[in-house]
C-alpha positions, -999 to 999 in steps of 0.1 A, spaced: 525 893 723 529 856 718 512 841 687 483 817 697 485 780 687 448 781 678 423 809 670 386 802 674 364 828 658 331 826 677 319 861 670 281 862 665 276 830 686 257 833 719 268 817 751 273 789 758 284 782 723 319 799 725 326 778 757 315 746 739 338 754 710 369 760 732 361 728 751 359 708 718 391 722 704 414 725 735 428 691 729 442 702 696 466 725 715 497 712 733 499 716 771 513 751 776 498 762 743 477 793 738 441 794 725 427 827 713 389 829 714 372 857 696 337 862 710 314 892 712 287 879 735 290 898 768 283 866 788 315 851 774 338 868 799 320 855 829 313 820 814 349 816 802 364 826 836 341 800 853 349 773 828 387 779 832 384 776 870 363 744 868 386 728 842 419 739 856 429 760 826 446 794 828 427 825 816 455 847 804 435 877 790 398 886 791 397 917 770 366 910 750 361 903 723 396 888 725 402 861 751 433 840 756 435 807 775 467 787 782 462 749 783 474 735 816 
C-alpha cells in the first residue's frame, strides 16, 4: 500500500467536520497525492463519496474508519 502524503485524524468528529477538514487541507497535497482520512462517524462514507464527486477528486478506498482520496 502506498504511503499517504497527508494523514488527517478526524476520529471523534461528527460530520460534516471530517469533510471540512479534508477540504481545508487538500491543497497541501500535490496533484496525484494521497490523503488518508481517519474518521469513525458512519456518515463519513456517504458524505466523502458525495464530496469527491462534487469536487472532482478520486475516492480510492472507503473502508471506514480509513478513507483514502487521491487529489486530481
